Short mmCIF file of the C-alpha atoms (twelve columns), coordinates in Angstrom:
data_MODEL
# 
_entry.id   MODEL 
# 
loop_
_atom_site.group_PDB 
_atom_site.id 
_atom_site.type_symbol 
_atom_site.label_atom_id 
_atom_site.label_alt_id 
_atom_site.label_comp_id 
_atom_site.label_asym_id 
_atom_site.label_seq_id 
_atom_site.Cartn_x 
_atom_site.Cartn_y 
_atom_site.Cartn_z 
_atom_site.pdbx_PDB_model_num 
ATOM 1   C CA . UNK A 1   14.542 -12.768 12.799  1 
ATOM 2   C CA . UNK A 2   11.598 -13.751 14.937  1 
ATOM 3   C CA . UNK A 3   10.656 -17.401 14.494  1 
ATOM 4   C CA . UNK A 4   7.601  -17.958 12.301  1 
ATOM 5   C CA . UNK A 5   5.767  -19.666 15.145  1 
ATOM 6   C CA . UNK A 6   5.777  -16.459 17.210  1 
ATOM 7   C CA . UNK A 7   6.008  -13.724 14.568  1 
ATOM 8   C CA . UNK A 8   3.039  -11.411 13.917  1 
ATOM 9   C CA . UNK A 9   0.537  -12.877 11.500  1 
ATOM 10  C CA . UNK A 10  1.300  -10.413 8.710   1 
ATOM 11  C CA . UNK A 11  4.967  -11.437 8.693   1 
ATOM 12  C CA . UNK A 12  4.128  -15.126 8.410   1 
ATOM 13  C CA . UNK A 13  1.564  -14.438 5.677   1 
ATOM 14  C CA . UNK A 14  3.969  -12.219 3.729   1 
ATOM 15  C CA . UNK A 15  6.794  -14.743 3.943   1 
ATOM 16  C CA . UNK A 16  4.532  -17.613 2.838   1 
ATOM 17  C CA . UNK A 17  3.205  -15.594 -0.109  1 
ATOM 18  C CA . UNK A 18  6.614  -14.629 -1.468  1 
ATOM 19  C CA . UNK A 19  8.148  -18.037 -0.833  1 
ATOM 20  C CA . UNK A 20  5.373  -19.528 -2.986  1 
ATOM 21  C CA . UNK A 21  5.626  -17.065 -5.895  1 
ATOM 22  C CA . UNK A 22  9.362  -16.311 -5.802  1 
ATOM 23  C CA . UNK A 23  10.440 -17.995 -9.044  1 
ATOM 24  C CA . UNK A 24  7.495  -16.670 -11.067 1 
ATOM 25  C CA . UNK A 25  7.874  -13.203 -9.570  1 
ATOM 26  C CA . UNK A 26  11.585 -13.077 -10.410 1 
ATOM 27  C CA . UNK A 27  11.012 -14.276 -13.976 1 
ATOM 28  C CA . UNK A 28  8.179  -11.792 -14.569 1 
ATOM 29  C CA . UNK A 29  10.026 -8.738  -13.280 1 
ATOM 30  C CA . UNK A 30  13.568 -9.570  -14.411 1 
ATOM 31  C CA . UNK A 31  15.160 -6.499  -16.042 1 
ATOM 32  C CA . UNK A 32  11.926 -4.562  -15.524 1 
ATOM 33  C CA . UNK A 33  13.800 -1.337  -14.759 1 
ATOM 34  C CA . UNK A 34  15.004 -1.133  -18.352 1 
ATOM 35  C CA . UNK A 35  11.501 0.173   -19.080 1 
ATOM 36  C CA . UNK A 36  11.268 2.526   -16.088 1 
ATOM 37  C CA . UNK A 37  13.414 5.591   -16.872 1 
ATOM 38  C CA . UNK A 38  11.758 7.821   -14.259 1 
ATOM 39  C CA . UNK A 39  12.274 5.255   -11.506 1 
ATOM 40  C CA . UNK A 40  15.901 4.768   -12.563 1 
ATOM 41  C CA . UNK A 41  16.400 8.534   -12.420 1 
ATOM 42  C CA . UNK A 42  15.149 8.615   -8.828  1 
ATOM 43  C CA . UNK A 43  17.491 5.783   -7.865  1 
ATOM 44  C CA . UNK A 44  20.416 7.598   -9.522  1 
ATOM 45  C CA . UNK A 45  19.563 10.761  -7.622  1 
ATOM 46  C CA . UNK A 46  19.419 8.772   -4.404  1 
ATOM 47  C CA . UNK A 47  22.841 7.203   -5.050  1 
ATOM 48  C CA . UNK A 48  24.302 10.658  -5.669  1 
ATOM 49  C CA . UNK A 49  22.829 11.967  -2.404  1 
ATOM 50  C CA . UNK A 50  24.277 9.099   -0.379  1 
ATOM 51  C CA . UNK A 51  27.683 9.178   -2.068  1 
ATOM 52  C CA . UNK A 52  29.834 6.449   -3.601  1 
ATOM 53  C CA . UNK A 53  31.052 3.603   -1.459  1 
ATOM 54  C CA . UNK A 54  28.831 4.379   1.510   1 
ATOM 55  C CA . UNK A 55  26.880 1.554   3.224   1 
ATOM 56  C CA . UNK A 56  23.240 1.138   2.228   1 
ATOM 57  C CA . UNK A 57  20.616 -1.532  2.932   1 
ATOM 58  C CA . UNK A 58  17.936 -2.418  0.382   1 
ATOM 59  C CA . UNK A 59  15.216 -3.621  2.749   1 
ATOM 60  C CA . UNK A 60  12.674 -6.000  1.283   1 
ATOM 61  C CA . UNK A 61  14.949 -6.555  -1.683  1 
ATOM 62  C CA . UNK A 62  13.056 -9.456  -3.300  1 
ATOM 63  C CA . UNK A 63  15.104 -11.013 -6.110  1 
ATOM 64  C CA . UNK A 64  17.671 -8.217  -5.913  1 
ATOM 65  C CA . UNK A 65  16.997 -6.117  -9.027  1 
ATOM 66  C CA . UNK A 66  17.103 -2.778  -7.195  1 
ATOM 67  C CA . UNK A 67  20.036 -3.917  -5.055  1 
ATOM 68  C CA . UNK A 68  22.037 -4.663  -8.192  1 
ATOM 69  C CA . UNK A 69  21.079 -1.334  -9.754  1 
ATOM 70  C CA . UNK A 70  22.187 0.549   -6.648  1 
ATOM 71  C CA . UNK A 71  25.467 -1.365  -6.618  1 
ATOM 72  C CA . UNK A 72  26.050 -0.407  -10.268 1 
ATOM 73  C CA . UNK A 73  25.632 3.228   -9.181  1 
ATOM 74  C CA . UNK A 74  28.554 2.919   -6.778  1 
ATOM 75  C CA . UNK A 75  26.873 2.211   -3.439  1 
ATOM 76  C CA . UNK A 76  28.131 -0.384  -0.959  1 
ATOM 77  C CA . UNK A 77  24.726 -2.025  -0.786  1 
ATOM 78  C CA . UNK A 78  23.355 -5.276  0.545   1 
ATOM 79  C CA . UNK A 79  19.841 -6.697  0.379   1 
ATOM 80  C CA . UNK A 80  17.613 -8.089  3.102   1 
ATOM 81  C CA . UNK A 81  14.313 -9.894  2.594   1 
ATOM 82  C CA . UNK A 82  11.798 -11.742 4.749   1 
ATOM 83  C CA . UNK A 83  11.437 -14.571 2.214   1 
ATOM 84  C CA . UNK A 84  14.166 -17.254 2.153   1 
ATOM 85  C CA . UNK A 85  13.129 -18.176 -1.388  1 
ATOM 86  C CA . UNK A 86  13.603 -14.600 -2.581  1 
ATOM 87  C CA . UNK A 87  17.013 -14.413 -0.905  1 
ATOM 88  C CA . UNK A 88  18.061 -17.642 -2.609  1 
ATOM 89  C CA . UNK A 89  17.087 -16.220 -6.017  1 
ATOM 90  C CA . UNK A 90  18.843 -12.909 -5.323  1 
ATOM 91  C CA . UNK A 91  22.057 -14.740 -4.426  1 
ATOM 92  C CA . UNK A 92  21.774 -16.863 -7.567  1 
ATOM 93  C CA . UNK A 93  21.025 -13.938 -9.895  1 
ATOM 94  C CA . UNK A 94  23.551 -11.527 -8.371  1 
ATOM 95  C CA . UNK A 95  26.390 -13.649 -6.982  1 
ATOM 96  C CA . UNK A 96  28.707 -10.699 -6.406  1 
ATOM 97  C CA . UNK A 97  26.359 -9.061  -3.894  1 
ATOM 98  C CA . UNK A 98  25.372 -9.868  -0.323  1 
ATOM 99  C CA . UNK A 99  21.826 -10.855 0.579   1 
ATOM 100 C CA . UNK A 100 20.467 -11.830 3.982   1 
ATOM 101 C CA . UNK A 101 17.158 -13.149 5.257   1 
ATOM 102 C CA . UNK A 102 15.466 -11.191 8.040   1 
ATOM 103 C CA . UNK A 103 12.737 -8.813  9.151   1 
ATOM 104 C CA . UNK A 104 12.773 -5.054  8.591   1 
ATOM 105 C CA . UNK A 105 11.171 -4.636  12.008  1 
ATOM 106 C CA . UNK A 106 14.187 -6.218  13.723  1 
ATOM 107 C CA . UNK A 107 17.231 -5.247  11.696  1 
ATOM 108 C CA . UNK A 108 20.451 -7.081  12.620  1 
ATOM 109 C CA . UNK A 109 22.434 -3.837  12.637  1 
ATOM 110 C CA . UNK A 110 23.817 -1.517  15.321  1 
ATOM 111 C CA . UNK A 111 22.560 2.029   15.724  1 
ATOM 112 C CA . UNK A 112 23.810 4.415   13.043  1 
ATOM 113 C CA . UNK A 113 25.400 1.678   10.941  1 
ATOM 114 C CA . UNK A 114 24.161 2.897   7.552   1 
ATOM 115 C CA . UNK A 115 24.382 5.949   5.330   1 
ATOM 116 C CA . UNK A 116 21.268 4.915   3.454   1 
ATOM 117 C CA . UNK A 117 18.115 2.812   3.615   1 
ATOM 118 C CA . UNK A 118 16.004 1.964   0.583   1 
ATOM 119 C CA . UNK A 119 12.484 0.650   1.152   1 
ATOM 120 C CA . UNK A 120 11.321 0.053   -2.409  1 
ATOM 121 C CA . UNK A 121 7.679  -1.073  -2.229  1 
ATOM 122 C CA . UNK A 122 8.600  -3.187  0.796   1 
ATOM 123 C CA . UNK A 123 6.452  -1.464  3.447   1 
ATOM 124 C CA . UNK A 124 3.256  -2.232  1.510   1 
ATOM 125 C CA . UNK A 125 2.378  -5.304  3.575   1 
ATOM 126 C CA . UNK A 126 3.018  -3.684  6.969   1 
ATOM 127 C CA . UNK A 127 -0.242 -2.802  8.761   1 
ATOM 128 C CA . UNK A 128 -0.677 0.914   9.312   1 
ATOM 129 C CA . UNK A 129 -0.415 0.561   13.086  1 
ATOM 130 C CA . UNK A 130 3.042  -1.009  12.697  1 
ATOM 131 C CA . UNK A 131 4.414  1.689   10.390  1 
ATOM 132 C CA . UNK A 132 5.633  3.967   13.213  1 
ATOM 133 C CA . UNK A 133 7.742  1.120   14.638  1 
ATOM 134 C CA . UNK A 134 9.043  0.261   11.171  1 
ATOM 135 C CA . UNK A 135 10.097 3.839   10.452  1 
ATOM 136 C CA . UNK A 136 11.740 4.163   13.884  1 
ATOM 137 C CA . UNK A 137 13.763 1.066   13.024  1 
ATOM 138 C CA . UNK A 138 14.819 2.646   9.726   1 
ATOM 139 C CA . UNK A 139 15.869 5.750   11.664  1 
ATOM 140 C CA . UNK A 140 17.739 3.733   14.281  1 
ATOM 141 C CA . UNK A 141 20.131 2.124   11.795  1 
ATOM 142 C CA . UNK A 142 20.841 5.373   9.923   1 
ATOM 143 C CA . UNK A 143 23.608 7.735   10.852  1 
ATOM 144 C CA . UNK A 144 22.456 11.348  11.399  1 
ATOM 145 C CA . UNK A 145 22.129 12.871  7.957   1 
ATOM 146 C CA . UNK A 146 21.643 9.448   6.392   1 
ATOM 147 C CA . UNK A 147 19.177 9.118   3.528   1 
ATOM 148 C CA . UNK A 148 15.949 7.135   3.237   1 
ATOM 149 C CA . UNK A 149 14.143 6.409   -0.022  1 
ATOM 150 C CA . UNK A 150 10.610 5.091   0.470   1 
ATOM 151 C CA . UNK A 151 8.558  3.924   -2.531  1 
ATOM 152 C CA . UNK A 152 4.927  2.796   -2.432  1 
ATOM 153 C CA . UNK A 153 1.643  2.855   -4.334  1 
ATOM 154 C CA . UNK A 154 -0.518 5.887   -3.606  1 
ATOM 155 C CA . UNK A 155 -4.178 5.407   -2.806  1 
ATOM 156 C CA . UNK A 156 -6.768 4.513   -0.190  1 
ATOM 157 C CA . UNK A 157 -7.862 0.977   -1.001  1 
ATOM 158 C CA . UNK A 158 -5.758 -2.202  -0.857  1 
ATOM 159 C CA . UNK A 159 -5.442 -4.550  -3.791  1 
ATOM 160 C CA . UNK A 160 -5.701 -8.237  -3.019  1 
ATOM 161 C CA . UNK A 161 -3.641 -10.643 -5.069  1 
ATOM 162 C CA . UNK A 162 -5.306 -14.047 -4.878  1 
ATOM 163 C CA . UNK A 163 -3.660 -17.181 -6.319  1 
ATOM 164 C CA . UNK A 164 -1.041 -15.336 -8.437  1 
ATOM 165 C CA . UNK A 165 0.483  -17.553 -11.143 1 
ATOM 166 C CA . UNK A 166 -1.832 -20.291 -9.872  1 
ATOM 167 C CA . UNK A 167 -0.236 -20.584 -6.420  1 
ATOM 168 C CA . UNK A 168 -2.660 -21.199 -3.512  1 
ATOM 169 C CA . UNK A 169 -1.749 -18.011 -1.608  1 
ATOM 170 C CA . UNK A 170 -3.230 -14.530 -1.240  1 
ATOM 171 C CA . UNK A 171 -1.981 -11.219 0.136   1 
ATOM 172 C CA . UNK A 172 -3.158 -7.608  0.399   1 
ATOM 173 C CA . UNK A 173 -0.998 -4.928  -1.227  1 
ATOM 174 C CA . UNK A 174 -1.646 -1.798  0.819   1 
ATOM 175 C CA . UNK A 175 -1.768 1.641   -0.785  1 
ATOM 176 C CA . UNK A 176 -0.894 4.744   1.204   1 
ATOM 177 C CA . UNK A 177 -1.575 8.457   1.374   1 
ATOM 178 C CA . UNK A 178 1.753  10.263  0.699   1 
ATOM 179 C CA . UNK A 179 0.880  13.037  3.168   1 
ATOM 180 C CA . UNK A 180 0.245  10.513  5.923   1 
ATOM 181 C CA . UNK A 181 3.469  8.649   5.168   1 
ATOM 182 C CA . UNK A 182 5.424  11.905  5.234   1 
ATOM 183 C CA . UNK A 183 3.934  12.745  8.637   1 
ATOM 184 C CA . UNK A 184 4.859  9.314   10.006  1 
ATOM 185 C CA . UNK A 185 8.436  9.747   8.806   1 
ATOM 186 C CA . UNK A 186 8.633  13.151  10.501  1 
ATOM 187 C CA . UNK A 187 7.369  11.635  13.749  1 
ATOM 188 C CA . UNK A 188 9.998  8.874   13.479  1 
ATOM 189 C CA . UNK A 189 12.890 11.332  13.331  1 
ATOM 190 C CA . UNK A 190 13.204 12.161  9.640   1 
ATOM 191 C CA . UNK A 191 13.156 15.415  7.692   1 
ATOM 192 C CA . UNK A 192 11.384 15.103  4.355   1 
ATOM 193 C CA . UNK A 193 13.510 16.419  1.467   1 
ATOM 194 C CA . UNK A 194 11.559 15.382  -1.633  1 
ATOM 195 C CA . UNK A 195 8.094  14.104  -2.475  1 
ATOM 196 C CA . UNK A 196 7.387  12.705  -5.950  1 
ATOM 197 C CA . UNK A 197 4.083  11.241  -7.095  1 
ATOM 198 C CA . UNK A 198 3.955  10.149  -10.713 1 
ATOM 199 C CA . UNK A 199 0.946  9.077   -12.699 1 
ATOM 200 C CA . UNK A 200 0.372  5.361   -13.300 1 
ATOM 201 C CA . UNK A 201 2.022  3.945   -16.417 1 
ATOM 202 C CA . UNK A 202 -0.516 1.847   -18.327 1 
ATOM 203 C CA . UNK A 203 2.293  0.114   -20.218 1 
ATOM 204 C CA . UNK A 204 3.548  -1.222  -16.893 1 
ATOM 205 C CA . UNK A 205 0.099  -2.259  -15.719 1 
ATOM 206 C CA . UNK A 206 0.035  0.281   -12.894 1 
ATOM 207 C CA . UNK A 207 -3.540 0.995   -11.708 1 
ATOM 208 C CA . UNK A 208 -2.671 3.843   -9.297  1 
ATOM 209 C CA . UNK A 209 -0.077 6.623   -8.906  1 
ATOM 210 C CA . UNK A 210 3.366  5.763   -7.543  1 
ATOM 211 C CA . UNK A 211 4.894  7.710   -4.638  1 
ATOM 212 C CA . UNK A 212 8.558  8.245   -3.743  1 
ATOM 213 C CA . UNK A 213 9.659  10.024  -0.568  1 
ATOM 214 C CA . UNK A 214 13.246 11.105  0.163   1 
ATOM 215 C CA . UNK A 215 14.049 11.882  3.794   1 
ATOM 216 C CA . UNK A 216 17.121 12.464  5.935   1 
ATOM 217 C CA . UNK A 217 17.670 11.209  9.479   1 
ATOM 218 C CA . UNK A 218 17.653 14.019  12.028  1 
# 
């Protein structure tokens, strides 16, 4: 992981934001997937595509809810997050799983080490000009034929979260065009296999559609 003194500004800002809100974030979204049957179905389909026991990284894992769900579906999964506070919570909440602190842009893995990469709403703070490098890094650590699941909010305009839960931090949550994201994945060495965009769920407080792209490493 690049030291915070020399890391790009968006990495430092993202880490500071999530370090500040980690406990409140984890408490608010604990067990949230119990009320998300469509999202759980996509994660089950992904686990079936990858195959039981195969190595997967949940990149930008936060407090580890998705990591734990993937593990329950039979994957050999570990979580990585930029925020040390989030990693500490994930280790506390899911002591049987492995969590590491680090940057998705500089993954501590050899080429072709993984059968799967999950990026579940974790690319939403990466500036658009850094997305090609991020997706090339995803491709680098996947074996040929390995599976990527990329989730993000669909839309054109960012949403700024300012002083969430009363903490003195702010961060932009970037929304993306699914067609553009699919094209970037293709350019990075992936073949798109599925594109799902579901309508926002008002019960979950979602203001915009949610997008889920499945792709395989060429």
